C-alpha positions as CSV (number, residue, x, y, z in Angstrom):
1,X,7.3,110.3,22.8
2,X,9.0,113.4,21.6
3,X,12.3,113.7,23.4
4,X,15.5,115.7,23.1
5,X,19.0,114.8,24.5
6,X,21.0,113.9,27.7
7,X,23.3,114.7,30.7
8,X,26.2,113.3,33.0
9,X,25.1,114.9,36.3
10,X,21.9,115.9,37.3
11,X,18.9,118.1,36.7
12,X,16.6,119.4,38.8
13,X,12.9,119.7,37.4
14,X,9.5,121.1,39.1
15,X,6.0,120.0,38.0
16,X,2.8,121.6,39.0
17,X,-0.2,120.0,38.7
18,X,-3.7,121.5,38.4
19,X,-7.1,120.2,38.0
20,X,-8.8,121.3,41.2
21,X,-12.3,120.0,40.4
22,X,-14.3,117.6,42.7
23,X,-16.9,115.2,41.6
24,X,-20.0,114.0,43.4
25,X,-20.1,110.4,43.6
26,X,-22.7,108.3,46.0
27,X,-23.9,111.7,47.3
28,X,-20.5,112.7,48.6
29,X,-18.0,115.1,47.0
30,X,-14.6,113.9,46.2
31,X,-11.6,115.9,45.7
32,X,-9.2,115.3,43.2
33,X,-5.3,114.6,44.4
34,X,-3.2,117.0,43.0
35,X,0.5,116.1,42.2
36,X,3.4,118.2,41.7
37,X,6.7,116.3,40.7
38,X,10.5,117.0,40.9
39,X,13.4,115.2,39.7
40,X,15.9,114.8,42.8
41,X,20.0,115.6,42.5
42,X,21.6,113.5,40.1
43,X,18.4,112.6,38.3
44,X,17.0,113.2,35.1
45,X,13.7,113.1,32.6
46,X,12.7,112.7,29.3
47,X,13.7,115.4,26.8
48,X,17.4,116.6,27.2
49,X,17.6,120.6,26.2
50,X,21.3,121.0,26.0
51,X,21.4,123.9,28.4
52,X,21.7,123.9,32.3
53,X,24.5,124.5,34.9
54,X,28.1,124.9,33.7
55,X,31.6,124.8,35.0
56,X,34.4,127.6,35.3
57,X,35.7,126.4,32.1
58,X,32.1,126.4,30.5
59,X,31.5,122.7,30.4
60,X,27.9,121.6,30.7
61,X,27.6,119.8,34.4
62,X,24.0,119.9,35.0
63,X,22.1,119.6,32.0
64,X,18.1,120.7,32.1
65,X,15.8,117.9,31.3
66,X,12.6,119.2,29.7
67,X,9.0,117.5,29.9
68,X,7.5,117.3,26.5
69,X,3.8,118.2,25.9
70,X,1.7,114.8,25.8
71,X,4.3,112.8,27.7
72,X,2.5,110.7,30.1
73,X,3.2,109.1,33.6
74,X,1.0,106.6,35.5
75,X,0.2,107.2,39.5
76,X,-0.6,104.4,41.4
77,X,-2.2,104.9,45.0
78,X,-2.9,102.3,47.9
79,X,-6.1,103.7,48.6
80,X,-7.1,106.7,46.5
81,X,-9.3,105.3,43.7
82,X,-9.9,106.6,40.0
83,X,-13.7,107.3,40.3
84,X,-14.1,106.7,36.7
85,X,-12.7,103.4,36.6
86,X,-12.8,102.3,39.9
87,X,-9.1,101.3,39.9
88,X,-6.3,102.8,42.1
89,X,-4.2,104.3,39.5
90,X,-4.5,107.0,36.8
91,X,-2.5,108.4,33.9
92,X,-1.5,112.0,33.7
93,X,-0.2,114.0,30.7
94,X,2.0,117.0,30.4
95,X,-0.1,119.8,29.4
96,X,2.4,123.0,29.4
97,X,6.0,123.0,30.0
98,X,7.9,126.2,30.9
99,X,12.1,125.9,31.3
100,X,14.2,128.0,33.6
101,X,17.8,127.8,34.4
102,X,17.9,124.2,35.3
103,X,14.8,123.3,36.3
104,X,11.7,122.7,33.9
105,X,8.4,122.9,35.1
106,X,5.0,121.7,33.8
107,X,1.1,121.5,34.5
108,X,-0.4,117.9,34.5
109,X,-3.9,116.8,33.4
110,X,-5.5,113.5,34.2
111,X,-6.4,111.6,31.2
112,X,-9.6,110.7,33.2
113,X,-12.0,113.5,33.8
114,X,-11.7,112.5,37.8
115,X,-8.5,110.6,38.0
116,X,-7.4,109.7,41.8
117,X,-9.5,111.1,44.6
118,X,-9.2,111.3,48.2
119,X,-11.3,109.3,50.4
120,X,-11.9,108.7,53.9
121,X,-8.5,107.5,54.7
122,X,-5.8,108.8,56.7
123,X,-2.3,108.3,55.2
124,X,-1.9,107.5,51.6
125,X,0.8,106.4,49.4
126,X,1.5,107.1,45.8
127,X,4.0,105.4,43.2
128,X,4.7,106.9,39.9
129,X,6.4,105.6,36.5
130,X,7.6,106.9,33.4
131,X,6.8,106.2,30.5
132,X,3.2,105.4,31.3
133,X,2.5,102.4,29.2
134,X,6.5,100.6,29.5
135,X,6.5,99.5,33.1
136,X,4.9,97.5,35.2
137,X,4.0,99.1,38.2
138,X,2.7,97.5,41.9
139,X,3.0,98.9,45.3
140,X,5.7,97.0,46.2
141,X,7.8,97.3,42.6
142,X,8.2,99.0,39.3
143,X,9.7,96.2,36.5
144,X,11.1,97.2,33.1
145,X,13.4,96.5,30.3
146,X,16.4,97.9,29.0
147,X,16.6,96.3,25.2
148,X,20.0,95.1,24.2
149,X,19.0,96.8,20.6
150,X,18.0,100.1,20.3
151,X,17.4,102.8,18.2
152,X,17.3,106.7,17.6
153,X,14.0,108.8,16.7
154,X,13.5,111.7,14.9
155,X,11.9,114.8,16.8
156,X,9.8,117.6,15.8
157,X,12.9,119.6,14.2
158,X,13.8,116.6,12.0
159,X,16.9,115.8,14.6
160,X,17.9,112.4,15.1
161,X,17.4,112.1,19.3
162,X,17.7,109.3,21.9
163,X,14.5,106.9,22.1
164,X,13.6,108.1,25.4
165,X,11.0,105.4,25.9
166,X,14.1,103.9,27.7
167,X,14.5,106.7,29.9
168,X,12.6,104.8,32.8
169,X,12.0,106.7,35.9
170,X,10.0,106.0,39.5
171,X,8.8,108.2,42.1
172,X,7.1,107.7,45.3
173,X,5.4,110.0,48.2
174,X,3.2,109.6,51.3
175,X,0.5,112.2,52.0
176,X,-2.8,112.9,54.2
177,X,-5.7,114.2,52.3
178,X,-4.6,117.9,51.6
179,X,-5.6,120.4,49.0
180,X,-1.9,121.2,48.2
181,X,0.2,119.0,45.5
182,X,1.5,115.9,46.4
183,X,5.5,116.1,45.5
184,X,6.3,113.1,43.4
185,X,10.5,112.9,43.6
186,X,11.5,111.1,40.3
187,X,14.7,109.0,40.2
188,X,16.1,107.8,37.0
189,X,16.1,104.0,36.7
190,X,18.5,103.9,33.8
191,X,22.1,104.8,32.6
192,X,23.1,107.1,29.7
193,X,26.0,107.0,27.6
194,X,26.0,109.8,25.3
195,X,29.1,109.2,22.3
196,X,30.0,112.3,20.3
197,X,31.3,111.3,16.5
198,X,33.0,113.4,14.2
199,X,35.0,112.8,11.0
200,X,38.5,113.6,10.8
201,X,40.5,114.6,7.4
202,X,38.5,115.8,4.5
203,X,35.9,112.8,3.9
204,X,33.5,111.0,5.8
205,X,33.2,107.9,8.0
206,X,30.0,105.5,7.8
207,X,29.3,103.3,10.9
208,X,27.3,100.4,10.2
209,X,27.9,98.5,13.7
210,X,28.1,100.5,16.9
211,X,28.3,97.9,20.0
212,X,29.2,98.5,23.8
213,X,30.4,95.2,25.8
214,X,31.3,94.5,29.2
215,X,33.4,91.4,30.4
216,X,31.8,91.5,33.8
217,X,28.5,93.5,34.2
218,X,24.9,93.3,32.8
219,X,24.0,96.4,30.5
220,X,20.5,95.4,29.1
221,X,17.6,93.0,30.2
222,X,15.2,93.1,32.9
223,X,15.4,94.8,36.3
224,X,13.3,96.3,39.3
225,X,13.0,99.0,41.6
226,X,11.8,98.5,45.1
227,X,8.9,100.9,45.7
228,X,9.9,101.0,49.5
229,X,13.7,102.3,48.8
230,X,13.9,102.9,44.9
231,X,16.8,100.6,45.0
232,X,17.6,98.8,41.7
233,X,18.3,95.3,40.6
234,X,18.5,92.9,38.0
235,X,19.2,89.3,37.0
236,X,20.1,89.6,33.7
237,X,23.3,88.2,32.2
238,X,23.3,90.4,28.7
239,X,26.4,92.0,28.7
240,X,26.1,93.8,25.1
241,X,24.3,97.0,24.2
242,X,24.1,98.2,20.4
243,X,22.7,100.9,18.4
244,X,20.8,99.9,15.3
245,X,22.2,102.9,12.8
246,X,20.3,101.4,9.7
247,X,17.3,103.6,9.9
248,X,19.5,106.9,10.1
249,X,19.5,106.9,5.9
250,X,18.6,105.1,3.0
251,X,22.0,103.3,2.8
252,X,21.7,101.8,6.1
253,X,24.6,103.4,7.6
254,X,25.3,106.4,10.1
255,X,27.3,108.7,8.0
256,X,29.7,111.5,9.5
257,X,31.0,114.2,7.6
258,X,34.1,116.0,8.0
259,X,33.1,119.9,8.7
260,X,29.9,118.8,10.1
261,X,29.0,119.3,13.9
262,X,29.9,115.9,15.6
263,X,26.8,113.2,15.5
264,X,25.5,111.7,18.9
265,X,24.8,108.2,19.6
266,X,23.4,107.7,22.9
267,X,22.9,104.2,24.9
268,X,20.7,103.4,27.6
269,X,22.1,100.9,30.1
270,X,20.8,99.1,33.2
271,X,20.2,101.7,36.1
272,X,23.2,99.4,38.0
273,X,27.0,99.9,38.5
274,X,29.3,98.5,35.4
275,X,32.9,98.6,34.6
276,X,35.1,96.8,31.9
277,X,33.6,98.7,29.0
278,X,34.6,98.3,25.5
279,X,33.2,100.1,22.3
280,X,33.3,98.2,18.8
281,X,32.5,100.6,16.0
282,X,32.7,99.0,12.3
283,X,32.5,101.2,9.1
284,X,34.2,102.8,6.3
285,X,36.6,103.5,5.1
286,X,38.3,102.6,8.9
287,X,37.5,99.0,9.1
288,X,36.8,97.6,12.7
289,X,37.9,99.7,15.6
290,X,37.8,99.3,19.3
291,X,38.0,101.5,22.4
292,X,38.4,100.3,26.2
293,X,37.3,102.7,28.4
294,X,40.2,102.8,30.6
295,X,42.3,105.6,32.2
296,X,45.8,106.6,31.0
297,X,47.1,103.7,33.6
298,X,44.9,101.1,32.1
299,X,42.2,100.9,34.8
300,X,38.9,100.4,33.6
301,X,36.6,103.3,34.4
302,X,33.7,102.6,36.8
303,X,30.2,103.9,35.8
304,X,27.4,104.8,38.4
305,X,24.1,103.3,37.7
306,X,21.3,105.8,37.3
307,X,23.8,108.9,35.9
308,X,24.3,110.1,32.1
309,X,27.9,110.0,30.8
310,X,29.5,111.9,27.8
311,X,32.1,110.4,26.1
312,X,33.5,112.8,23.7
313,X,36.1,113.3,21.0
314,X,35.5,110.2,18.7
315,X,36.9,110.8,15.2
316,X,36.8,108.2,12.4
317,X,38.9,109.8,9.7
318,X,39.8,108.5,6.5
319,X,43.4,108.9,7.1
320,X,43.6,105.8,8.6
321,X,43.0,103.7,6.0
322,X,44.7,106.0,3.4
323,X,48.1,105.9,5.3
324,X,48.0,103.0,7.3
325,X,48.9,104.8,10.5
326,X,47.8,103.5,13.6
327,X,47.0,106.8,15.3
328,X,45.6,107.1,19.0
329,X,42.9,110.0,19.2
330,X,42.4,111.8,22.2
331,X,38.8,110.4,23.7
332,X,37.1,111.6,27.1
333,X,34.9,109.6,29.4
334,X,34.4,110.6,33.0
335,X,37.0,113.3,32.6
336,X,39.9,110.7,31.6
337,X,41.8,110.6,28.6
338,X,41.0,107.1,26.9
339,X,42.5,105.8,23.4
340,X,41.8,103.8,20.5
341,X,43.1,100.3,20.4
């Protein structure tokens, strides 16, 4: 999947689907079901733009999330049938993309020529998943897995970006036979934490290990989404997430150079609430550093599932080793100032 960047609050997405042609089957004409899709408030999707709605101070508060051409979703129905395969589901790909403000619009094309088609029934239910091939979808639930160890990928501009195959989304709709598009409202079924990392002083930092741990809540593992409510649940006990940085360079480390733009590391977590988080970073020349995501009073910050958060200001200067000083660097998470231990 070609994908981009990430967000704290939400974005709105509008998606238009063409493909008006029908086909003849058993002597009768069957019309293809048309779909449109939109992410709801506090939602996200596959490609992060770095643009969108900003606050009075200029901070990005709603990031536009763009579809990428050839991204694919699967749509399942209780009654509509794919006349090519005889199945009650079909895959759709993004054909074109147009971004405007906080909205991203795209056209869809079915992978099979006929795709899902209307029949003689009155009311139809539709369920959709993203990515198309990374989840299991039935009429009752969607199930997927957030991996405990994750990697970044390079996009078409040779830039390191999050692996958005872990950015699971779910949508559902009820409709009657109509020529109008059936609108699917996509909800994020993951939580994203984007860490912004820089190097202080005149040197560079080399990160070999990047791990996020909760002492109370699961962060990775299997989860399910109820089709009736969209609510996510998990029985996982995996309380650790880590980024495998070994693919970032031949040296097997993530290199952060002073004077360069900060690097970003984005971890995808379960779409459930969690707290009591500690970030552990290992590398040179700073050794091992831990960062408890707590406010100035020592209260652990609570994170709401299904959203994106930025943790900004993580500097790893070589001054630490050179002088032996124990310096607190100001880091921000959810608007709170937090400090290295």
